[in-house]
C-alpha positions, 0 to 999 in steps of 0.5 A: 030109155036109149040103150048103149051101143055094143062094142062090136057095133063100133066098126059098123058105126064107123063104116056107116059114117064114112059111107055117109061122108063119102056120098055127101062129098061125092054129091057136092063134087058132082055139082061142082063145089070147091074141095073145102065146101065138098068136105064140109058137105061130107061132114054135115051129111055124116053127122045127119046120117049118124043122128038118123041112125041113132034115132032109128036104132034107139041108141045113145050117141057116143058123144053124149055123156053116160050120166043118169043124173040130170044134166046140170050134175053131169058137168060139175062146176069148177071151183 
């Protein structure tokens, strides 16, 4: 079962995602990509790096709901 990320690890997570974004953006700019494309590449690289980091450390991604019920119960329907 994936564990929750400790609160003190939030800063390390943010720094890691920023590093992935900068590296992805820099690589795209080095290949001559326009600025908007380079920013998009940085975002995609940061997302992929965050997913890999969460998989390797067996932690629950922060954007997923913390719900122990089946998925259909985590998002109640509006009446």
